[in-house]
RODO-2510 file (C-alpha; in nm, 4 decimals, decimal comma):
residues 437
     n   res          X          Y          Z
     1     m     0,0719    -0,4242    -0,0288
     2     f    -0,1219    -0,7129    -0,1684
     3     f    -0,4121    -0,7959    -0,3947
     4     l    -0,5679    -1,1341    -0,3972
     5     k    -0,9050    -1,1503    -0,5546
     6     g    -0,9014    -0,9896    -0,8961
     7     l    -0,7963    -1,1581    -1,2168
     8     a    -0,8805    -1,0201    -1,5583
     9     m    -0,7518    -1,0093    -1,9173
    10     r    -0,3834    -0,9353    -1,9484
    11     f    -0,2903    -0,6096    -2,1215
    12     p     0,0706    -0,5275    -2,0267
    13     s     0,1398    -0,1599    -1,9641
    14     i     0,5125    -0,1154    -1,9364
    15     l     0,5641     0,2564    -1,9894
    16     s     0,5965     0,4969    -1,7010
    17     v     0,3029     0,7356    -1,7244
    18     v     0,2166     1,0511    -1,5386
    19     v    -0,1085     1,0449    -1,3464
    20     a    -0,3508     1,3102    -1,4615
    21     a    -0,4673     1,5008    -1,1591
    22     c    -0,7151     1,7728    -1,0872
    23     v    -0,4825     2,0643    -1,0223
    24     n    -0,4488     2,2647    -1,3446
    25     v    -0,5695     1,9516    -1,5244
    26     a    -0,9368     1,9009    -1,6044
    27     c    -1,0588     1,5753    -1,4466
    28     s    -1,3953     1,4351    -1,5466
    29     a    -1,5558     1,2548    -1,2583
    30     g    -1,6813     0,9071    -1,3288
    31     t    -1,4954     0,8260    -1,6484
    32     t    -1,5081     0,4508    -1,6945
    33     a    -1,1722     0,2980    -1,7766
    34     q    -1,1360     0,0868    -2,0860
    35     g    -1,1564    -0,2732    -1,9754
    36     g    -1,4575    -0,2135    -1,7544
    37     l    -1,5012    -0,2972    -1,3884
    38     a    -1,2662    -0,5919    -1,3489
    39     t    -1,2650    -0,7434    -1,0036
    40     g    -0,9690    -0,6652    -0,7854
    41     g    -0,7752    -0,4319    -0,5691
    42     a    -0,5658    -0,3849    -0,2616
    43     g    -0,3673    -0,0894    -0,1434
    44     f    -0,0732     0,0611     0,0434
    45     m    -0,0217     0,3725     0,2413
    46     l     0,2179     0,5959     0,4280
    47     s     0,1112     0,8385     0,6928
    48     t     0,2341     1,1663     0,8292
    49     g     0,2182     1,1112     1,1947
    50     g     0,4229     0,8030     1,2132
    51     a     0,3168     0,5003     1,0163
    52     v     0,6662     0,5073     0,8865
    53     a     0,9696     0,5261     1,1044
    54     s     1,2134     0,8082     1,0428
    55     g     1,3911     0,7429     0,7212
    56     g     1,1962     0,4249     0,6918
    57     a     0,9603     0,2335     0,4745
    58     t     0,5893     0,2600     0,4356
    59     n     0,3202     0,0255     0,5578
    60     a     0,1398    -0,2081     0,3339
    61     g    -0,1923    -0,0616     0,2547
    62     g    -0,0702     0,2869     0,3263
    63     a     0,0390     0,6108     0,1695
    64     s     0,3763     0,7732     0,2024
    65     q     0,4222     1,1340     0,2923
    66     t     0,6754     1,3816     0,4172
    67     g     1,0132     1,2218     0,4450
    68     g     0,9615     1,0108     0,1382
    69     v     0,8905     0,6614     0,2670
    70     t     0,6052     0,4544     0,1384
    71     n     0,3948     0,1887     0,3099
    72     a     0,3375    -0,1326     0,1428
    73     g     0,0008    -0,0753     0,0315
    74     g     0,0920     0,2714     0,1235
    75     s     0,1027     0,6205     0,0045
    76     s     0,3974     0,8526     0,0035
    77     s     0,4543     1,2221     0,0474
    78     t     0,7405     1,4638     0,0532
    79     g     0,8552     1,7949     0,1986
    80     v     0,6613     2,1195     0,2226
    81     l     0,4405     2,1539    -0,0843
    82     p     0,1873     2,4146    -0,1939
    83     p    -0,1866     2,3482    -0,1460
    84     g    -0,3613     2,1138    -0,3859
    85     v    -0,0703     1,9019    -0,5098
    86     a     0,0026     1,5388    -0,4312
    87     a     0,1379     1,4693    -0,0847
    88     a     0,1027     1,0914    -0,0948
    89     v     0,0160     0,8095    -0,3346
    90     l    -0,1306     0,4681    -0,2666
    91     a    -0,1105     0,2013    -0,5370
    92     a    -0,3769    -0,0598    -0,4744
    93     n    -0,4702    -0,3697    -0,6696
    94     q    -0,6608    -0,2079    -0,9539
    95     h    -0,7071     0,1385    -0,8115
    96     t    -0,4853     0,4240    -0,6973
    97     c    -0,5486     0,7011    -0,4462
    98     i    -0,3712     1,0353    -0,4144
    99     l    -0,3692     1,2389    -0,0936
   100     l    -0,3457     1,6115    -0,1656
   101     t    -0,1731     1,8717     0,0481
   102     d    -0,5103     2,0351     0,1200
   103     g    -0,6452     1,7146     0,2812
   104     l    -0,8537     1,5908    -0,0118
   105     i    -0,8209     1,2389    -0,1545
   106     r    -0,8750     1,1479    -0,5195
   107     c    -0,8866     0,7921    -0,6515
   108     s    -0,8960     0,6246    -0,9935
   109     g    -0,9485     0,2736    -1,1238
   110     i    -1,1926    -0,0041    -1,0477
   111     n    -1,4941     0,0806    -0,8314
   112     s    -1,6982    -0,2405    -0,8154
   113     a    -1,7263    -0,2228    -0,4353
   114     g    -1,7169     0,1540    -0,3964
   115     e    -1,3433     0,1704    -0,3373
   116     l    -1,3208     0,5116    -0,5066
   117     g    -1,5458     0,6514    -0,2334
   118     n    -1,7454     0,8878    -0,4550
   119     g    -2,0913     0,7430    -0,3952
   120     t    -2,1033     0,5341    -0,7139
   121     m    -1,9844     0,1972    -0,8414
   122     q    -1,8622     0,3392    -1,1715
   123     g    -1,4930     0,3068    -1,2368
   124     s    -1,2859     0,6046    -1,3450
   125     s    -0,9623     0,6326    -1,5396
   126     l    -0,9144     0,9830    -1,3975
   127     p    -0,8896     1,0650    -1,0256
   128     v    -1,2263     1,1466    -0,8655
   129     a    -1,2784     1,3081    -0,5254
   130     v    -1,3631     1,0877    -0,2270
   131     t    -1,6879     1,2203    -0,0803
   132     a    -1,6661     1,4497     0,2233
   133     i    -1,2959     1,3928     0,2963
   134     t    -1,1377     1,7374     0,3351
   135     n    -0,8844     1,6991     0,6177
   136     a    -0,7058     1,3670     0,5637
   137     t    -0,3539     1,3203     0,6964
   138     d    -0,3006     0,9567     0,5967
   139     m    -0,4659     0,6833     0,3937
   140     g    -0,4572     0,3090     0,3576
   141     g    -0,6235     0,0574     0,1317
   142     s    -0,6822    -0,3069     0,0605
   143     y    -0,8421    -0,5308    -0,1974
   144     d    -1,1647    -0,3326    -0,2187
   145     c    -1,1816    -0,0899     0,0725
   146     n    -0,9854     0,2200     0,1727
   147     c    -0,9476     0,4279     0,4874
   148     a    -0,8432     0,7839     0,5722
   149     v    -0,7028     0,9219     0,8956
   150     l    -0,8465     1,2681     0,9607
   151     s    -0,6688     1,5635     1,1192
   152     g    -0,8288     1,5139     1,4622
   153     g    -0,7251     1,1488     1,4807
   154     s    -1,0541     0,9933     1,3769
   155     l    -1,0775     0,7350     1,1000
   156     k    -1,3183     0,6812     0,8115
   157     c    -1,3355     0,3868     0,5704
   158     w    -1,5330     0,2988     0,2559
   159     g    -1,5899     0,0111     0,0156
   160     y    -1,6467    -0,3609     0,0792
   161     n    -1,7411    -0,4644     0,4332
   162     g    -1,8328    -0,8340     0,4218
   163     f    -1,6038    -0,9144     0,7159
   164     g    -1,6469    -0,5894     0,9052
   165     q    -1,3277    -0,4318     0,7722
   166     l    -1,4872    -0,0850     0,7671
   167     g    -1,5023    -0,1072     1,1467
   168     n    -1,8406     0,0602     1,1871
   169     g    -2,0196    -0,2271     1,3614
   170     t    -2,1913    -0,3611     1,0502
   171     s    -2,1167    -0,5881     0,7544
   172     s    -2,2781    -0,3557     0,5003
   173     g    -2,0547    -0,1970     0,2411
   174     s    -2,0491     0,1772     0,1850
   175     l    -1,9885     0,3810    -0,1306
   176     v    -1,8889     0,6811     0,0824
   177     p    -1,6703     0,7098     0,3943
   178     v    -1,8164     0,5945     0,7281
   179     a    -1,6674     0,6492     1,0735
   180     v    -1,4808     0,3647     1,2408
   181     s    -1,6354     0,2972     1,5814
   182     g    -1,4718     0,3951     1,9057
   183     i    -1,1266     0,5233     1,8069
   184     t    -1,0210     0,8870     1,8003
   185     n    -0,6429     0,8964     1,8357
   186     v    -0,5286     0,7236     1,5168
   187     k    -0,1859     0,8016     1,3707
   188     a    -0,1818     0,5618     1,0743
   189     v    -0,3931     0,2941     0,9074
   190     t    -0,3210    -0,0159     0,6986
   191     s    -0,5428    -0,2790     0,5375
   192     g    -0,4973    -0,6429     0,4490
   193     d    -0,7095    -0,8568     0,2232
   194     d    -1,0148    -0,8368     0,4505
   195     h    -0,8863    -0,6754     0,7687
   196     t    -0,7760    -0,3295     0,8793
   197     c    -0,5398    -0,2136     1,1545
   198     a    -0,4705     0,1264     1,3061
   199     l    -0,1643     0,2594     1,4861
   200     m    -0,2733     0,4617     1,7866
   201     s    -0,0980     0,7642     1,9334
   202     d    -0,0004     0,5659     2,2444
   203     g     0,1862     0,3030     2,0403
   204     t    -0,0826     0,0368     2,0632
   205     i    -0,2525    -0,1225     1,7631
   206     q    -0,6184    -0,1995     1,7056
   207     c    -0,7472    -0,4260     1,4285
   208     w    -1,0815    -0,5412     1,2884
   209     g    -1,2308    -0,7449     1,0054
   210     y    -1,1496    -1,1034     0,9063
   211     g    -0,9486    -1,2826     1,1714
   212     v    -0,9428    -1,6577     1,1055
   213     e    -0,5655    -1,6693     1,0537
   214     g    -0,5019    -1,4526     1,3617
   215     q    -0,4353    -1,1350     1,1611
   216     i    -0,6425    -0,9083     1,3875
   217     g    -0,4500    -1,0189     1,6937
   218     v    -0,7269    -1,2066     1,8733
   219     n    -0,8804    -1,5538     1,8492
   220     a    -1,1906    -1,4573     1,6546
   221     e    -1,3336    -1,5369     1,3129
   222     k    -1,4017    -1,1680     1,2589
   223     s    -1,4797    -0,8414     1,4334
   224     n    -1,6731    -0,5485     1,2902
   225     v    -1,5333    -0,3078     1,5489
   226     p    -1,1720    -0,2434     1,6551
   227     v    -1,0080    -0,4798     1,9053
   228     l    -0,6788    -0,4239     2,0862
   229     v    -0,3800    -0,6343     1,9786
   230     d    -0,2308    -0,7771     2,2989
   231     g     0,1435    -0,7506     2,3495
   232     v     0,2121    -0,4434     2,1345
   233     s     0,2548    -0,1188     2,3253
   234     n     0,5444     0,0652     2,1615
   235     a     0,4711     0,0465     1,7885
   236     t     0,5898     0,3180     1,5522
   237     a     0,4496     0,1658     1,2303
   238     v     0,2004    -0,0995     1,1230
   239     t     0,1603    -0,2874     0,7953
   240     s    -0,0739    -0,5601     0,6744
   241     g    -0,0334    -0,8379     0,4227
   242     a    -0,3084    -1,0617     0,2945
   243     w    -0,3628    -1,2513     0,6188
   244     h    -0,0825    -1,1263     0,8409
   245     t     0,0111    -0,8021     1,0135
   246     c     0,3461    -0,6633     1,1284
   247     a     0,4496    -0,3772     1,3554
   248     l     0,7766    -0,1868     1,3809
   249     l     0,8569    -0,1217     1,7448
   250     s     1,0393     0,1702     1,9038
   251     d     1,3421    -0,0519     1,9778
   252     r     1,3682    -0,1222     1,5999
   253     t     1,2569    -0,4822     1,6261
   254     i     0,9554    -0,6128     1,4320
   255     q     0,6647    -0,8240     1,5523
   256     c     0,4209    -1,0080     1,3244
   257     w     0,1025    -1,2097     1,3740
   258     g    -0,1549    -1,3973     1,1666
   259     a    -0,0879    -1,6457     0,8874
   260     g     0,2538    -1,8096     0,8839
   261     k     0,2181    -2,0835     0,6234
   262     e     0,4488    -1,9131     0,3738
   263     g     0,6892    -1,7794     0,6354
   264     e     0,5172    -1,4417     0,6524
   265     l     0,5869    -1,3992     1,0235
   266     g     0,9633    -1,4261     0,9802
   267     n     1,0164    -1,6245     1,3000
   268     g     1,1417    -1,9481     1,1424
   269     d     0,8046    -2,1200     1,1772
   270     t     0,4972    -2,1798     0,9595
   271     a     0,2339    -2,1798     1,2334
   272     n    -0,0484    -1,9246     1,2433
   273     t    -0,0728    -1,7181     1,5591
   274     p    -0,2862    -1,4267     1,6847
   275     t    -0,0068    -1,3459     1,9307
   276     p     0,2704    -1,1179     1,8003
   277     v     0,6060    -1,2944     1,7523
   278     l     0,9468    -1,1373     1,6980
   279     v     1,0980    -1,1497     1,3499
   280     t     1,4244    -1,3392     1,3694
   281     g     1,7468    -1,1395     1,3610
   282     i     1,6095    -0,7895     1,2991
   283     t     1,7191    -0,5366     1,5608
   284     d     1,7811    -0,2203     1,3577
   285     a     1,4749    -0,1743     1,1357
   286     i     1,3586     0,1748     1,0447
   287     g     1,0711     0,0745     0,8153
   288     v     0,8487    -0,2214     0,7342
   289     s     0,6067    -0,3106     0,4532
   290     s     0,3990    -0,6231     0,3950
   291     g     0,2863    -0,7680     0,0632
   292     s     0,0467    -1,0525     0,0009
   293     w     0,2476    -1,3265     0,1678
   294     h     0,5815    -1,1564     0,2270
   295     t     0,7220    -0,8655     0,4245
   296     c     1,0244    -0,6403     0,3744
   297     a     1,2142    -0,4297     0,6266
   298     l     1,4391    -0,1292     0,5688
   299     l     1,7385    -0,1420     0,8018
   300     s     1,9378     0,1473     0,9448
   301     n     2,2344     0,0662     0,7168
   302     r     1,9973     0,1206     0,4201
   303     t     1,9883    -0,2430     0,3161
   304     i     1,6583    -0,4306     0,2823
   305     q     1,5658    -0,7728     0,4160
   306     c     1,2542    -0,9672     0,3158
   307     w     1,0895    -1,2927     0,4217
   308     g     0,7949    -1,5167     0,3321
   309     k     0,6744    -1,6397    -0,0054
   310     n     0,9116    -1,6011    -0,2997
   311     d     0,7411    -1,7654    -0,5996
   312     n     0,7982    -1,4577    -0,8187
   313     g     1,1304    -1,3494    -0,6722
   314     q     0,9660    -1,0892    -0,4510
   315     l     1,2250    -1,1422    -0,1754
   316     g     1,4868    -1,0055    -0,4145
   317     n     1,7712    -1,2415    -0,3211
   318     g     1,8168    -1,4038    -0,6623
   319     t     1,6149    -1,7160    -0,5849
   320     l     1,2581    -1,8459    -0,5988
   321     t     1,2826    -2,0151    -0,2598
   322     n     1,0533    -1,9158     0,0260
   323     s     1,2261    -1,8036     0,3441
   324     l     1,0980    -1,8396     0,7000
   325     v     1,3522    -1,5794     0,8179
   326     p     1,4775    -1,2514     0,6677
   327     v     1,7123    -1,2633     0,3666
   328     t     1,8985    -0,9675     0,2210
   329     v     1,7835    -0,8105    -0,1068
   330     t     2,0658    -0,8305    -0,3586
   331     g     2,2587    -0,5161    -0,4508
   332     i     2,0761    -0,2529    -0,2455
   333     g     2,2779    -0,0535     0,0072
   334     n     2,1315     0,2960    -0,0217
   335     a     1,7566     0,2492     0,0152
   336     q     1,5358     0,5279     0,1499
   337     a     1,2070     0,3351     0,1478
   338     v     1,0557    -0,0040     0,0678
   339     s     0,7082    -0,1081    -0,0443
   340     a     0,5851    -0,4661    -0,0796
   341     g     0,2939    -0,5338    -0,3115
   342     g     0,1206    -0,8230    -0,4771
   343     a    -0,1932    -0,9635    -0,6343
   344     w    -0,2898    -1,3286    -0,6184
   345     a    -0,0026    -1,5149    -0,7890
   346     s     0,1653    -1,1926    -0,9038
   347     t     0,3748    -1,0309    -0,6308
   348     h     0,6498    -0,7699    -0,6415
   349     s     0,8409    -0,5262    -0,4223
   350     c     0,9934    -0,1832    -0,4823
   351     a     1,2537     0,0346    -0,3123
   352     l     1,3344     0,4020    -0,3369
   353     l     1,7090     0,4620    -0,3533
   354     n     1,9074     0,7619    -0,2402
   355     g     1,8906     1,0178    -0,5201
   356     g     1,5301     0,9426    -0,6148
   357     t     1,5565     0,6332    -0,8354
   358     p     1,3146     0,3422    -0,7709
   359     q     1,4079    -0,0212    -0,8195
   360     c     1,1613    -0,3101    -0,8239
   361     w     1,1797    -0,6914    -0,8272
   362     g     0,9488    -0,9932    -0,8478
   363     a     0,6517    -1,0424    -1,0795
   364     n     0,6421    -0,8318    -1,3964
   365     d     0,3573    -0,9797    -1,6010
   366     w     0,1952    -0,6368    -1,6363
   367     g     0,5119    -0,4292    -1,6459
   368     q     0,4890    -0,3420    -1,2780
   369     l     0,8681    -0,3446    -1,2390
   370     g     0,8855    -0,0468    -1,4770
   371     n     1,1938    -0,1575    -1,6711
   372     g     1,0263    -0,1751    -2,0119
   373     t     0,9753    -0,5532    -2,0126
   374     t     0,7271    -0,8096    -1,8842
   375     t     0,9959    -1,0474    -1,7571
   376     n     1,0050    -1,1338    -1,3870
   377     s     1,3233    -1,0549    -1,1950
   378     t     1,4545    -1,2162    -0,8763
   379     t     1,6860    -0,9188    -0,8176
   380     p     1,6183    -0,5432    -0,8307
   381     v     1,5893    -0,3681    -1,1695
   382     t     1,5811     0,0066    -1,2230
   383     v     1,2536     0,1786    -1,3152
   384     v     1,3076     0,3516    -1,6485
   385     g     1,2710     0,7299    -1,6647
   386     v     1,2045     0,8030    -1,2959
   387     t     1,4919     0,9894    -1,1320
   388     n     1,3503     1,2378    -0,8820
   389     a     1,1036     1,0303    -0,6804
   390     t     1,0469     1,0953    -0,3118
   391     a     0,8364     0,7852    -0,2403
   392     v     0,7282     0,4605    -0,4050
   393     s     0,4210     0,2395    -0,3676
   394     a     0,3902    -0,1164    -0,5012
   395     g     0,0348    -0,2175    -0,5862
   396     g    -0,1211    -0,5349    -0,7182
   397     w    -0,0179    -0,5209    -1,0818
   398     h     0,1093    -0,1633    -1,0955
   399     s     0,3409     0,0688    -0,9067
   400     c     0,3517     0,4440    -0,8482
   401     a     0,6094     0,7009    -0,7445
   402     l     0,5570     1,0387    -0,5841
   403     m     0,7827     1,2927    -0,7504
   404     a     0,9469     1,6074    -0,6193
   405     g     0,7023     1,8963    -0,6435
   406     g     0,3905     1,6836    -0,5992
   407     k     0,3701     1,4942    -0,9279
   408     v     0,2810     1,1243    -0,9505
   409     q     0,4040     0,8675    -1,2024
   410     c     0,2662     0,5146    -1,2343
   411     w     0,3407     0,2099    -1,4501
   412     g     0,1982    -0,1398    -1,5033
   413     r    -0,1587    -0,2626    -1,5391
   414     n    -0,4166    -0,0074    -1,6545
   415     d    -0,7201    -0,1843    -1,8006
   416     s    -0,9289    -0,0556    -1,5093
   417     g    -0,7756     0,2922    -1,5087
   418     a    -0,5494     0,2428    -1,2080
   419     l    -0,2731     0,4531    -1,3653
   420     g    -0,5091     0,7515    -1,3559
   421     d    -0,4040     0,9033    -1,6884
   422     g    -0,7532     0,9058    -1,8387
   423     s    -0,6993     0,6432    -2,1083
   424     g    -0,7271     0,3042    -1,9424
   425     r    -0,5066     0,1709    -2,2203
   426     p    -0,1814    -0,0244    -2,1934
   427     g     0,1441     0,1205    -2,3172
   428     l     0,0414     0,4704    -2,2148
   429     r     0,2401     0,7750    -2,3087
   430     a     0,3380     1,0273    -2,0455
   431     g     0,0658     1,2827    -1,9847
   432     d     0,0202     1,5933    -1,7735
   433     a     0,1717     1,5454    -1,4289
   434     f    -0,0382     1,5763    -1,1201
   435     g     0,0269     1,9218    -0,9804
   436     a     0,1914     2,0502    -1,2985
   437     h     0,1935     2,4276    -1,3324
***
């Protein structure tokens, strides 16, 4: 996941907090978070239906669901849960969205471009319902727009649309969900800084929005409707960084396209390309997740490899050196999922380990690593107080975990209400869990 555009006052929030939800917890729609409507926001998601490979990691911009893997930018879900509890969580730049088991989506945080999807531009420090979404199966988000895959395979998006990233043939933003033009068999969705991509049921990928770096897979400045990415026909997952996109293929290799200046494409080169290129040396990936300018892959032996920019230690190999090819994250050999996040110059990654403990590494200026400090780490550190997670999602300056039973816990930046606990304050105490009975 990645977040590029929003910078605001720094109020570190380093305590793990439980997101207040709207099942057995009273949620007031439209509560403005303390700190106001600061600019910012990107998201991650994981989809039921195959954005994440079996046992694998979630896509950037996506939500993670059953099976417990989160997309970078993604949401995560787990097991068979009763109606109305959290099935997936998506940590975005300065907002968070929760997919419920009954198909509703609720979001909290900044809303300056309508990213909460409730028909207003008023931020909320409690989750509010996205308008007219009642049958979602997956979700994805970016800096200031979000998308939902619906049960019949159609796709709706909302928020900022200056580059056509809503995919409805216009460049006009929308405060409520609008249908993406011309696609009806979507399995999963992921968003970059200003572009969106969808995994189709036939294994192809279609993208739209800003395309100058090649991130939509064609030589075009932008497209406000979906276009087919040439050369990808057997994808099982898709994930988007700021200006690059990657796909996990059925043979467990990974292809990437778009910006390569920081090594994001993982092919040993720094050239941009709209044509998918193979990531060097990866032949056994079961999950993939892209952050701002880096990408991480979960391998079948449960190790993690990352590549691209490493200015905050987001590659997790104990250095601050960029890498044009995959490098192994230090000390992880039992990962169940990986999620790459990031916002502007603040980028981090998280992994879910066997047994339900998350570990994170990289930037920690807002406490997004969850270890009780604001000190960056070039190697993984354990998130304090979270032991039964089923998925993890790394956002811009915050992170979230989906817990067994449909609860959600988040930590990190909260001045715009992204942690969803109703306070908008840093250093938040644990509150009522989403789905608590």
